[in-house]
C-alpha positions as CSV (number, residue, x, y, z in Angstrom):
1,X,-8.3,-11.5,4.9
2,X,-8.0,-11.9,1.1
3,X,-8.3,-8.2,0.5
4,X,-5.4,-7.5,3.0
5,X,-3.2,-10.0,1.1
6,X,-4.0,-8.4,-2.2
7,X,-3.2,-4.9,-0.8
8,X,0.1,-6.1,0.6
9,X,1.1,-7.6,-2.7
10,X,0.2,-4.4,-4.5
11,X,2.3,-2.4,-2.0
12,X,5.3,-4.7,-2.4
13,X,5.1,-4.4,-6.2
14,X,4.9,-0.6,-6.0
15,X,7.8,-0.4,-3.6
16,X,9.8,-2.5,-6.0
17,X,8.8,-0.5,-9.1
18,X,9.6,2.7,-7.5
19,X,13.3,1.7,-7.2
20,X,13.6,1.7,-11.0
21,X,11.6,4.8,-11.9
22,X,13.7,7.7,-13.0
23,X,11.1,10.4,-13.6
24,X,10.4,12.6,-10.5
25,X,6.8,13.0,-11.6
26,X,6.3,9.3,-11.8
27,X,7.8,8.8,-8.4
28,X,5.4,11.3,-6.9
29,X,2.5,9.5,-8.5
30,X,3.7,6.2,-7.2
31,X,4.3,7.6,-3.7
32,X,0.7,9.0,-3.6
33,X,-0.7,5.6,-4.6
34,X,1.5,3.9,-2.0
35,X,0.3,6.3,0.6
36,X,-3.3,5.6,-0.3
37,X,-2.8,1.8,-0.1
38,X,-0.9,2.1,3.2
39,X,-3.8,4.0,4.7
40,X,-6.4,1.5,3.3
41,X,-4.4,-1.4,4.7
42,X,-3.9,0.3,8.0
43,X,-7.6,0.8,8.4
44,X,-8.2,-2.9,7.5
45,X,-5.6,-4.1,10.0
46,X,-6.9,-1.8,12.8
47,X,-10.5,-2.9,12.2
48,X,-9.4,-6.5,12.7
49,X,-7.7,-5.6,16.0
50,X,-10.8,-3.8,17.3
51,X,-13.0,-6.8,16.5
52,X,-10.7,-9.2,18.4
53,X,-10.8,-7.0,21.5
């Protein structure tokens, strides 16, 4: 559970940082990292659902 919370906090921070980034290259890098974290969080959340069923 703690790992999910940490990932969510990281994602929220990245979403917020992205709003203030001007460089297109930096936005692409942030977007890729966000995508990676979203996938990782999705896997964790789906694993939790499968275990409950």
